[in-house]
C-alpha positions in Angstrom: -14.3 41.5 14.2 -13.6 38.1 16.0 -13.7 38.1 19.6 -11.9 41.4 19.4 -9.1 39.9 17.1 -8.2 42.2 14.2 -10.2 41.7 10.5 -9.0 39.2 8.6 -6.3 40.5 6.0 -5.4 43.2 8.6 -2.1 42.6 8.9 -1.4 43.4 5.3 -2.2 47.0 5.8 0.8 48.3 7.8 3.1 46.7 4.7 1.2 48.1 2.2 1.4 51.6 4.3 5.0 51.5 4.6 5.4 50.2 0.6 3.3 53.6 -0.7 1.0 51.1 -2.2 -3.0 51.0 -2.2 -3.9 48.1 -0.2 -5.5 45.3 -2.2 -7.1 42.6 -0.7 -7.0 38.4 -0.7 -10.4 38.4 -2.6 -9.6 40.9 -4.8 -6.7 39.3 -5.9 -8.8 36.6 -6.7 -11.2 38.0 -8.7 -8.8 40.1 -10.3 -6.5 36.8 -11.2 -9.9 34.6 -12.9 -10.8 38.2 -15.0 -6.6 38.0 -16.3 -6.3 34.4 -17.1 -8.4 33.8 -19.6 -6.3 36.6 -21.8 -3.1 34.7 -21.3 -1.9 32.7 -24.4 1.0 29.9 -24.6 2.8 32.6 -26.5 2.9 34.8 -22.9 3.7 32.3 -21.0 6.7 31.2 -23.4 8.1 34.8 -24.2 8.9 35.4 -20.2 10.2 32.0 -19.7 12.6 32.9 -22.7 13.3 36.3 -21.3 14.1 34.5 -17.6 16.1 32.0 -18.9 18.1 34.5 -21.2 18.7 37.1 -18.4 22.4 38.1 -18.1 22.7 37.5 -14.1 21.9 33.6 -14.3 23.1 32.0 -11.3 23.5 27.9 -12.2 23.6 25.6 -8.8 24.9 22.3 -8.3 24.5 19.4 -5.3 27.0 16.9 -5.3 27.5 14.3 -2.8 30.4 15.4 0.1 32.9 13.1 -0.9 32.4 12.9 -5.2 35.4 14.7 -7.1 33.5 17.3 -9.2 34.9 19.8 -11.2 32.7 23.2 -11.9 31.8 24.0 -15.6 33.2 27.0 -17.5 30.6 29.8 -18.1 31.1 28.8 -22.0 30.1 25.3 -21.7 27.0 26.6 -19.7 25.9 28.7 -22.7 26.9 26.0 -24.9 24.4 24.0 -23.2 22.0 26.8 -23.1 22.0 27.2 -26.9 21.8 23.6 -27.5 18.6 23.7 -25.6 17.3 26.5 -27.7 17.5 24.6 -30.7 16.5 21.4 -30.0 12.9 20.5 -30.9 10.6 19.7 -28.4 8.3 16.8 -29.2 5.0 16.9 -27.2 4.6 14.6 -24.1 2.9 11.6 -24.9 -0.6 11.5 -23.3 -0.5 9.1 -20.3 -1.7 5.7 -21.5 -5.1 4.0 -20.5 -3.9 2.0 -17.0 -3.9 -2.1 -17.1 -4.2 -3.6 -13.9 -2.4 -7.0 -14.0 -3.7 -9.8 -12.6 -2.4 -12.1 -9.4 -1.5 -15.8 -10.5 -3.8 -18.4 -9.9 -3.5 -20.7 -7.0 -4.1 -24.2 -8.0 -2.5 -25.7 -5.2 -4.2 -26.1 -1.5 -2.9 -27.1 1.7 -4.9 -28.3 5.0 -5.8 -27.4 8.3 -4.4 -30.1 11.2 -5.3 -28.9 14.6 -8.3 -26.7 15.6 -8.3 -25.4 19.3 -11.8 -23.2 20.3 -11.6 -20.8 23.2 -15.1 -19.9 22.7 -15.0 -17.5 26.0 -12.3 -15.3 24.2 -14.2 -15.9 20.6 -10.7 -16.8 19.5 -9.6 -20.1 17.3 -5.6 -21.8 17.1 -5.5 -23.7 13.6 -2.8 -25.8 13.5 -1.6 -25.9 9.3 -0.1 -28.7 7.1 2.9 -26.5 6.6 4.2 -26.2 10.3 2.3 -22.4 10.1 0.0 -21.3 12.9 -3.1 -19.5 12.6 -4.9 -17.5 15.4 -8.5 -16.2 14.2 -10.3 -13.6 16.4 -14.0 -12.9 15.9 -15.0 -9.3 16.7 -17.2 -6.9 16.0 -14.5 -4.5 16.3 -13.6 -5.6 13.0 -16.9 -4.4 11.0 -16.6 -4.9 7.6 -12.6 -5.0 7.5 -10.7 -8.5 7.1 -7.1 -8.2 8.6 -4.2 -10.0 8.4 -0.7 -10.0 10.2 1.8 -12.4 9.8 4.8 -12.6 12.3 8.0 -14.8 11.6 11.4 -15.0 12.9 13.0 -14.1 10.1 14.2 -10.7 11.2 17.4 -9.5 9.4 19.9 -10.5 12.1 18.9 -14.4 10.9 22.3 -16.9 10.8 20.9 -17.4 7.2 20.2 -14.2 5.8 23.5 -11.5 4.9 21.9 -8.6 7.2 22.0 -5.4 5.0 21.4 -7.0 2.0 17.9 -8.8 3.6 17.4 -5.3 4.7 17.2 -3.9 1.1 15.7 -7.1 -0.4 12.4 -5.9 1.8 12.5 -3.0 1.1 12.5 -3.1 -2.5 10.1 -6.0 -2.9 7.5 -4.6 -1.2 7.4 -1.9 -4.0 8.0 -4.0 -6.5 5.4 -7.0 -6.1 5.2 -9.8 -7.8 7.0 -11.4 -10.7 6.9 -9.0 -14.0 5.2 -6.0 -12.4 6.0 -2.8 -11.8 5.6 -0.6 -8.5 3.0 1.2 -10.5 1.5 -1.5 -11.0 1.3 -2.8 -7.8 -0.1 0.6 -6.4 -3.4 0.7 -9.4 -3.8 -3.3 -8.3 -3.9 -1.9 -4.5 -6.1 0.8 -5.2 -8.7 -1.2 -7.4 -9.0 -4.1 -4.8 -8.8 -1.9 -1.9 -6.4 -3.7 -0.5 -2.9 -2.9 1.8 -0.4 -4.7 2.3 2.8 -3.6 4.4 6.2 -5.4 4.9 8.5 -4.3 8.2 11.8 -6.1 9.0 13.4 -5.8 12.1 16.8 -7.6 13.9 14.6 -10.6 14.9 11.3 -10.3 13.0 9.5 -10.2 9.5 6.6 -8.8 9.6 3.6 -8.3 6.9 0.5 -6.1 7.4 -2.6 -6.5 5.5 -6.0 -4.9 5.6 -9.0 -5.2 3.3 -12.4 -5.4 3.2 -14.8 -8.6 3.8 -15.5 -9.1 -0.1 -11.3 -8.2 -0.9 -10.2 -10.9 1.6 -9.4 -13.5 -1.1 -7.2 -11.2 -3.0 -5.6 -9.8 0.3 -4.4 -13.5 0.8 -3.7 -14.2 -3.0 -1.0 -11.1 -3.2 0.4 -12.6 0.1 1.0 -15.7 -1.5 2.5 -14.5 -4.5 4.9 -12.0 -2.9 5.9 -15.4 -1.1 6.4 -17.9 -4.3 6.7 -15.3 -7.3 8.2 -12.1 -5.6 9.8 -9.7 -8.4 12.2 -6.6 -8.3 11.5 -3.8 -10.4 14.7 -2.7 -11.8 14.0 1.3 -11.6 12.6 0.7 -7.8 16.1 -0.7 -7.6 17.8 1.2 -9.4 16.5 4.7 -7.6 17.1 2.9 -3.5 20.5 2.3 -3.6 21.2 5.4 -5.7 19.6 7.2 -2.3 21.4 4.5 -0.2 25.0 5.8 -1.8 24.0 9.6 -1.3 22.9 8.8 2.2 26.3 6.8 3.1 28.3 9.3 1.3 27.1 12.1 3.0 26.3 10.3 6.6 30.3 9.2 6.6 31.5 12.4 8.2 28.5 13.7 9.5 28.4 14.2 13.8 25.7 12.3 13.9 27.2 9.4 12.1 30.2 9.6 14.5 28.0 10.1 17.4 26.2 7.0 16.4 29.7 5.0 16.2 31.0 5.8 19.3 28.0 4.8 21.5 27.6 1.4 19.4 31.8 1.1 20.8 31.1 1.7 24.3 27.7 0.2 24.8 28.2 -3.4 22.3 31.9 -3.4 21.8 31.3 -3.8 17.7 28.0 -3.2 15.0 25.7 -6.4 15.2 27.1 -6.2 11.3 29.0 -4.7 8.9 27.3 -2.2 7.0 28.2 -2.2 3.2 30.7 -0.5 1.3 29.8 1.8 -1.7 31.9 -0.7 -4.1 29.2 -3.6 -2.9 26.2 -1.7 -2.8 27.0 -1.3 -6.6 27.5 -4.5 -7.3 24.4 -5.9 -5.4 21.7 -7.7 -8.3 18.4 -8.3 -8.3 19.2 -12.4 -7.8 21.1 -11.9 -4.9 17.9 -10.0 -3.5 15.2 -12.2 -3.8 17.6 -15.0 -2.4 17.3 -13.3 0.4 13.5 -12.5 0.3 13.3 -16.0 -0.5 14.8 -16.8 3.0 12.9 -14.9 4.7 9.3 -15.9 4.1 10.5 -19.2 4.0 10.3 -18.9 7.9 7.4 -20.6 10.0 4.7 -18.0 10.5 2.2 -17.2 12.8 -0.8 -15.1 11.5 -2.9 -13.4 13.3 -7.1 -12.8 11.3 -9.5 -10.9 12.6 -12.9 -10.2 11.2 -16.7 -10.1 11.9 -17.4 -13.5 10.4 -17.1 -17.2 11.7 -13.6 -18.6 11.7 -14.9 -21.4 9.3 -15.7 -19.1 6.6 -12.0 -18.8 5.8 -10.9 -21.9 6.2 -10.9 -22.7 2.6 -8.9 -19.5 1.8 -6.4 -20.1 4.5 -6.1 -23.6 3.0 -5.3 -22.2 -0.6 -3.3 -19.6 0.4 -1.6 -19.6 3.5 -1.6 -23.6 4.1 -0.2 -24.1 0.7 3.1 -22.6 1.4 6.2 -23.9 1.7 7.8 -23.5 4.9 11.6 -23.9 6.0 13.0 -24.9 10.1 12.5 -22.1 12.3 15.8 -19.6 11.4 18.2 -18.7 14.9 19.1 -15.3 15.2 22.6 -13.7 15.9 22.2 -11.7 19.2 23.9 -8.4 19.4 23.7 -8.1 23.7 25.3 -5.3 25.5 29.0 -5.8 27.3 28.6 -6.2 30.9 30.4 -4.2 33.5 30.4 -0.3 33.8 32.1 2.0 31.0 31.8 5.5 30.3 33.8 7.7 27.2 33.5 11.7 26.6 33.6 12.8 22.7 33.7 16.0 21.6 31.4 15.9 18.8 28.9 19.1 19.0 28.9 22.1 17.3 27.8 24.3 19.8 29.1 25.1 22.9 27.0 22.6 25.2 27.1 19.6 27.2 24.9 16.3 26.5 25.0 13.3 29.3 23.3 10.4 28.5 23.1 7.0 30.0 21.7 3.1 28.9 21.5 0.5 31.2 21.0 -3.4 30.5 20.0 -6.7 32.3 18.7 -9.7 31.2 15.5 -11.0 31.9 14.1 -14.4 30.7 11.1 -14.6 29.0 7.6 -15.6 30.3 4.2 -15.3 29.1 3.3 -13.2 31.6 6.1 -10.6 31.4 5.0 -10.5 27.5 1.4 -9.6 28.7 
């Protein structure tokens, strides 16, 4: 007994009793399994599988997107496929090959730091780089032995130089693919080997790239960031899977209650969507060069870097000048705003599948930006 509770496993006693079966505890089941496992052969397993597959009460289940025309196969067609599978010669699965962790391209050029501002009380330094980017460096013991990189730019997907839906797809796929010529598994293996984390996120008005590494691997993190900016690639398999998932999602969402509700809310608050979402035909027509073009335009916007470590700022100056100051940058992109409509409006829509009502309200008022309000 434990604090007045029933013994562990006691709840199974009534069930065993109702089924007129002797009670067997979990520990006994485990001991029996350890005794029986060495006696089970591959032939035993195959015999059971063949018996299950040959059972006459076979159930074939299909999952098809909502707007796709699909003809169910006949019993004869299913039986024919089963017979083909039984007659096929199975090839042994290949042994996994040894992982080969690729190397990042070497960066031979470097930029310059052109100006420095010191804030000793806050242990902060502000650097201006020759390519118009800025660096804010914070030295703090809270970083311990970690190096933190945060890169922010105004290259949100609503930038006027970008296609909103293509830019979002591009940032997601490039973040999974890595540098040119790599595959998704190469990027995962490299990050794991170097103990480096680098993540990309993009909203309507901002592109964020966040990285973390140990102090010793700071160069590896900055080198990966540089490669993702200058030599980004797209893994064909990642692109295919991502676009297929997006097309399935859109097909299933078209007539859903949630999608209808969101469209009505958008119409009520904004009058129209911020951008026109892609059709299935547009998604099928997308190519890797189109996505890479969107990514290159996004990462060419001026960037503000926030670096944090428990080391003197000058320690990282050579790395910053090589991997950050050497990046070519364009002008600041303008953002297409999507403000709420003025005035008061209301709408009633019958969407709930249950007999209930929901009331939702939104308010909006413009407020000039000030540093004090931002803080």
